[in-house]
SERO-4910 file (N, C-alpha, C, O; in steps of 0.05 Angstrom, whole numbers):
BEGIN
 pado doro    nc1    nc2    nc3   cac1   cac2   cac3    cc1    cc2    cc3    oc1    oc2    oc3
  Met    A    506    138    406    489    109    395    469    105    417    477    100    440
  Ser    A    445    106    412    420     95    422    412     76    436    396     77    455
  Gly    A    429     51    420    412     30    429    422     19    462    441     16    477
  Phe    A    394     16    458    398      5    497    389    -28    500    369    -36    488
  Asp    A    404    -42    515    414    -67    509    396    -79    537    395    -75    561
  Thr    A    383    -93    518    358   -115    542    363   -142    541    376   -153    524
  Thr    A    353   -152    558    354   -190    555    323   -202    560    305   -202    577
  Val    A    328   -208    544    302   -237    544    314   -262    562    336   -271    563
  Arg    A    296   -267    573    310   -292    600    306   -313    583    294   -311    561
  Arg    A    314   -331    591    304   -365    579    272   -378    586    258   -392    571
  Arg    A    267   -365    619    248   -374    621    225   -356    600    205   -365    588
  Glu    A    233   -331    599    209   -310    581    205   -329    554    186   -341    547
  Leu    A    228   -327    544    228   -334    512    211   -371    516    199   -380    496
  Leu    A    212   -386    537    200   -407    538    171   -406    535    156   -419    520
  Gly    A    165   -386    554    132   -381    553    118   -367    531     95   -371    525
  Val    A    140   -346    513    129   -339    488    130   -357    461    117   -355    440
  Ala    A    154   -377    469    155   -406    451    133   -422    458    120   -431    439
  Gly    A    126   -427    478    104   -443    484     72   -432    483     53   -446    477
  Ser    A     73   -405    489     53   -395    478     45   -393    450     23   -399    441
  Ala    A     67   -385    433     63   -377    404     53   -414    392     38   -419    373
  Thr    A     67   -434    409     56   -466    391     29   -458    402     14   -451    383
  Leu    A     20   -456    419     -2   -465    428    -23   -443    413    -45   -452    408
  Ala    A    -20   -408    404    -25   -407    399    -31   -416    364    -53   -418    353
  Gly    A     -7   -420    354     -7   -426    328    -31   -450    315    -45   -449    294
  Leu    A    -29   -474    338    -41   -496    335    -76   -477    340    -93   -482    323
  Ala    A    -81   -463    356   -111   -449    349   -107   -431    327   -126   -418    319
  Gly    A    -84   -429    316    -85   -410    292    -95   -382    297   -107   -368    281
  Cys    A    -86   -372    331    -87   -344    334    -59   -335    334    -44   -345    351
  Thr    A    -50   -319    318    -26   -300    317    -27   -281    330     -4   -273    335
  Ala    A    -47   -265    341    -45   -242    354    -46   -248    377    -47   -227    391
  Leu    A    -45   -270    392    -27   -279    419      2   -276    418     17   -263    432
  Val    A      8   -293    395     40   -290    393     48   -264    387     70   -259    397
  Asp    A     41   -249    377     47   -223    369     48   -199    390     65   -181    391
  Trp    A     23   -203    409     27   -193    426     47   -189    450     59   -171    462
  Ile    A     43   -221    448     76   -228    479    103   -222    462    122   -214    476
  Gly    A    107   -225    433    128   -211    423    134   -187    425    157   -180    422
  Asp    A    113   -171    431    112   -144    426    122   -134    457    133   -112    460
  Lys    A    118   -152    480    124   -145    504    154   -155    514    164   -154    536
  Val    A    163   -165    494    188   -181    506    205   -167    483    223   -154    494
  Leu    A    207   -164    458    227   -156    438    236   -119    430    228    -99    441
  Gly    A    248   -122    417    256    -90    415    263    -84    385    256   -102    369
  Asp    A    275    -65    375    278    -51    355    297    -77    332    285    -86    312
  Val    A    322    -86    339    337   -108    340    344   -132    365    350   -131    388
  Asn    A    339   -150    348    337   -175    364    353   -204    347    351   -215    325
  Ile    A    367   -209    368    396   -233    367    386   -257    380    384   -260    404
  Phe    A    378   -275    361    367   -299    364    388   -331    357    394   -339    335
  Asn    A    397   -343    385    424   -359    370    401   -391    375    389   -400    395
  Glu    A    404   -400    351    380   -429    348    411   -451    354    405   -475    352
  Thr    A    436   -447    359    454   -467    347    459   -476    376    453   -462    395
  Thr    A    469   -495    377    477   -513    402    504   -506    416    509   -511    440
  Glu    A    520   -495    397    539   -473    413    535   -445    430    517   -431    420
  Arg    A    547   -433    452    551   -408    454    569   -388    426    593   -388    425
  Val    A    558   -378    414    563   -347    400    567   -320    414    554   -308    430
  Thr    A    590   -313    401    593   -281    414    608   -269    388    621   -283    371
  Gly    A    604   -240    387    610   -223    366    607   -196    371    607   -184    393
  Thr    A    602   -186    344    591   -159    350    562   -155    334    548   -173    325
  Ile    A    556   -127    331    535   -118    313    538    -95    310    543    -80    329
  Val    A    537    -86    283    536    -44    276    518    -48    262    516    -66    246
  Val    A    493    -23    266    478    -22    251    488     12    250    494     28    267
  Thr    A    485     15    218    499     50    208    469     60    195    455     44    183
  Asp    A    462     83    197    438     99    197    450    102    165    470     89    160
  Ser    A    434    122    137    436    130    114    453    151    116    462    159     94
  Asp    A    461    163    138    480    185    141    510    188    153    524    207    161
  Gly    A    514    150    149    536    143    161    541    148    187    563    159    190
  Thr    A    522    140    216    522    136    238    517    112    251    494    103    248
  Asp    A    533    100    266    532     82    272    505     84    296    504     97    317
  Val    A    492     73    290    462     74    321    462     48    331    444     45    348
  Leu    A    472     34    327    483      6    348    511     -5    340    516    -14    318
  Asp    A    527     -2    359    550    -19    362    553    -36    384    567    -26    402
  Ala    A    545    -59    388    541    -72    404    564    -99    399    573   -104    377
  Ser    A    572   -117    427    576   -136    429    561   -158    440    549   -150    460
  Phe    A    557   -180    435    528   -199    438    547   -226    453    572   -224    452
  Asp    A    538   -241    460    545   -263    476    521   -285    483    511   -288    506
  Ala    A    516   -297    462    490   -321    465    496   -347    466    506   -363    449
  Pro    A    486   -352    498    491   -381    495    466   -400    476    446   -393    464
  Pro    A    478   -423    479    465   -442    452    430   -439    464    423   -426    484
  Ala    A    411   -457    443    395   -455    453    382   -479    469    358   -485    471
  Asp    A    398   -487    476    392   -507    494    411   -516    521    412   -538    531
  Glu    A    427   -493    527    435   -490    551    419   -487    575    398   -475    579
  Asp    A    437   -503    595    427   -505    621    407   -487    636    413   -463    636
  Glu    A    392   -493    644    383   -462    659    409   -442    676    420   -421    670
  Gly    A    411   -458    694    437   -447    707    418   -431    730    394   -433    734
  Asp    A    446   -407    749    427   -389    759    425   -362    741    443   -355    727
  Asp    A    406   -351    744    391   -329    719    409   -303    737    416   -282    726
  Ser    A    413   -308    764    421   -281    774    455   -272    775    465   -252    786
  Gln    A    465   -287    763    491   -283    758    505   -281    725    505   -298    707
  Pro    A    517   -257    725    515   -250    693    543   -270    688    555   -281    706
  Asp    A    547   -271    661    562   -287    656    583   -271    654    580   -247    656
  Glu    A    613   -283    651    634   -263    644    634   -247    628    620   -260    612
  Gly    A    641   -219    612    650   -221    589    621   -207    572    622   -192    552
  Asn    A    597   -215    586    573   -205    566    564   -184    582    567   -181    607
  Thr    A    550   -165    560    546   -145    561    514   -146    572    503   -124    571
  Ser    A    501   -164    579    480   -166    585    480   -175    618    499   -182    633
  Thr    A    454   -171    624    456   -170    658    436   -198    662    421   -190    680
  Glu    A    429   -217    659    425   -239    652    439   -268    647    446   -268    623
  Ala    A    444   -285    657    461   -306    645    453   -328    640    466   -348    639
  Ser    A    417   -324    635    419   -353    617    402   -338    590    383   -351    581
  Glu    A    409   -309    576    392   -298    562    399   -325    532    417   -343    532
  Asp    A    386   -322    518    396   -332    486    383   -316    464    384   -322    440
  Thr    A    370   -293    475    358   -272    456    364   -243    470    355   -233    491
  Gln    A    385   -232    450    391   -204    458    373   -182    450    365   -181    427
  Val    A    369   -167    465    336   -141    450    355   -113    459    362   -102    480
  Phe    A    358   -106    426    363    -75    429    335    -60    427    315    -71    419
  Glu    A    337    -39    435    313    -19    438    331      6    430    355     10    432
  Asp    A    305     24    416    312     52    402    333     51    389    353     65    394
  Val    A    330     35    370    356     30    348    354     49    326    372     60    314
  Trp    A    326     50    323    318     69    296    319     94    298    309    102    318
  Asp    A    329    110    285    327    139    288    304    157    267    299    181    266
  Gly    A    296    140    255    276    150    241    277    133    215    292    114    209
  Pro    A    255    149    200    255    120    172    273    124    153    277    147    147
  Gly    A    287    102    140    304    105    124    323     73    117    317     55    132
  Arg    A    339     69    102    359     51    102    381     49    118    398     66    119
  Tyr    A    382     16    138    404     15    147    417     -2    140    410    -22    127
  Glu    A    442      4    147    467    -21    142    467    -39    167    469    -28    189
  Val    A    466    -60    165    469    -82    191    501   -101    183    505   -111    161
  Arg    A    517   -102    204    537   -117    202    544   -136    221    558   -124    238
  Val    A    541   -168    228    550   -183    249    571   -196    234    576   -199    210
  Glu    A    584   -203    256    611   -202    256    622   -221    287    624   -210    308
  Leu    A    629   -253    282    626   -267    299    660   -261    311    677   -252    295
  Asp    A    666   -265    334    687   -271    345    708   -283    331    698   -292    310
  Glu    A    733   -289    332    752   -301    324    752   -333    330    750   -346    351
  Asp    A    754   -340    300    754   -374    302    728   -386    306    728   -410    310
  Gln    A    699   -368    307    674   -373    302    663   -376    271    669   -364    250
  Thr    A    647   -396    275    627   -386    254    604   -409    257    609   -431    266
  Val    A    576   -397    248    552   -407    246    543   -417    215    536   -404    196
  Gly    A    549   -456    218    552   -459    185    576   -458    179    595   -471    190
  Asp    A    576   -438    155    605   -428    142    610   -397    143    632   -387    138
  Asp    A    584   -382    151    590   -354    170    607   -345    182    607   -362    200
  Ala    A    626   -327    189    641   -315    202    628   -285    205    633   -269    223
  Thr    A    612   -282    186    609   -252    182    576   -244    162    572   -259    143
  Ala    A    561   -228    165    533   -230    146    532   -196    147    536   -182    167
  Ser    A    527   -189    126    516   -166    121    486   -161    108    479   -178     91
  Thr    A    470   -142    115    449   -135     97    445   -108    100    458    -94    115
  Ser    A    420    -97     80    414    -72     91    374    -67     95    357    -78     82
  Val    A    373    -55    108    347    -56    105    331    -33    114    338    -18    133
  Glu    A    313    -30    100    294     -8    105    266    -10    115    245    -22    110
  Ile    A    277     11    135    255     21    161    238     34    148    244     53    133
  Ser    A    212     27    151    192     61    138    174     74    170    166     97    175
  Asp    A    173     49    184    159     61    204    170     51    243    161     33    258
  Pro    A    191     69    248    214     63    259    195     52    294    210     43    312
  Asp    A    170     54    300    161     56    325    147     20    318    131     11    335
  Glu    A    151     10    304    134    -10    293    150    -34    282    139    -56    285
  Glu    A    174    -34    272    183    -53    255    212    -56    273    224    -37    284
  Met    A    219    -84    274    235    -97    286    256   -112    260    251   -117    236
  Leu    A    279   -115    275    298   -135    255    303   -155    269    306   -152    293
  Ala    A    307   -183    254    313   -209    271    340   -213    261    346   -204    239
  Val    A    360   -227    278    382   -226    273    386   -259    273    400   -266    292
  Val    A    378   -281    257    386   -316    268    403   -321    272    416   -304    260
  Leu    A    418   -333    282    435   -346    279    435   -383    280    427   -394    300
  Gly    A    443   -399    259    434   -424    264    411   -431    262    405   -452    275
  Ala    A    389   -419    248    364   -422    245    353   -444    217    348   -431    196
  Ser    A    350   -468    216    338   -485    190    324   -473    174    316   -484    153
  Asp    A    319   -453    180    291   -428    159    314   -419    141    311   -425    118
  Phe    A    332   -409    146    356   -400    128    374   -408    113    388   -427    119
  Asp    A    377   -396     91    401   -417     81    425   -422     85    440   -440     77
  Ala    A    428   -396    104    458   -387    111    462   -395    141    444   -405    154
  Gly    A    483   -390    149    493   -397    187    475   -372    197    458   -376    214
  Ile    A    477   -349    187    468   -319    192    447   -316    178    449   -321    154
  Gly    A    423   -308    189    401   -297    172    387   -275    177    380   -280    200
  Phe    A    373   -247    169    366   -235    179    332   -236    164    325   -245    143
  Ala    A    318   -223    187    288   -220    180    282   -200    190    296   -191    209
  Thr    A    253   -186    177    242   -155    187    208   -163    195    198   -184    186
  Gly    A    199   -153    204    168   -148    212    161   -137    231    178   -133    248
  Asp    A    133   -129    234    124   -108    251    123   -125    284    128   -117    307
  Ala    A    115   -154    275    105   -174    294    115   -200    296    111   -217    278
  Leu    A    126   -203    313    139   -236    318    132   -258    296    149   -273    286
  Ser    A    110   -259    289    103   -281    273    107   -277    241    103   -292    222
  Glu    A    116   -248    243    122   -236    216    158   -249    203    167   -253    180
  Phe    A    169   -254    226    200   -262    220    199   -281    197    216   -276    180
  Gln    A    182   -301    192    186   -327    194    183   -321    157    196   -335    142
  Asp    A    166   -300    147    152   -290    126    169   -266    104    167   -260     80
  Asn    A    184   -261    128    193   -236    121    231   -236    118    245   -219    128
  Pro    A    243   -260    102    272   -266    103    282   -232     90    266   -219     78
  Ile    A    310   -222     96    326   -203     82    345   -218     65    355   -239     72
  Glu    A    350   -210     47    374   -226     29    407   -204     39    413   -180     42
  Arg    A    419   -225     41    452   -214     52    460   -194     33    449   -192     11
  Thr    A    476   -179     40    485   -155     15    522   -168     10    537   -164     -8
  Asp    A    526   -184     33    558   -197     33    547   -218      8    526   -222     -4
  Asn    A    571   -226      9    573   -250    -21    591   -265     -5    607   -258     13
  Glu    A    582   -293    -17    598   -314      1    626   -312      2    633   -303     24
  Ser    A    641   -316     -9    666   -305     -5    678   -291     12    699   -301     22
  Glu    A    669   -269     21    665   -260     54    662   -266     76    677   -260     95
  Ser    A    635   -286     76    627   -298     94    646   -307    119    650   -298    142
  Gly    A    656   -333    105    671   -352    124    700   -337    122    708   -325    102
  Arg    A    710   -340    140    747   -333    142    768   -359    130    792   -357    131
***
């Protein structure tokens, strides 16, 4: 497994969001994308809910090899800052206040990858406890995957999007491959 987990602290993400808002108002997506390039990785989990969300993510390449198999513990988007220097108990990340988890070096080459997110027992986002998708990566050095929990831009509680840049996520949602009867518990 080659996935390397880093975290984006709330202050960094707020800085990105603030810059993105200003840049968007000015019509400048280049700045937004430059900032996103500095803080995002191959696979990024964004929690837009008001609740802490925990679970696992597994990404499997076309040969059937798990290139990412990790747990995540994503605090709510509106959680107070707190002390950034103390890790959350049970969190695989190093920062207590991250609400975005970033996994580097996931793509092992161009190809199709299967992605499965499973929330911990008794957790749902909307009606979803699991979600799956298939993504085609043609440029592993540039393309990224966003796993979005609870965003209003998606019909489901767990959504997926791809892009070469942060500004492309909103315009490139990926259809889920799981059926609705599987997504709830």
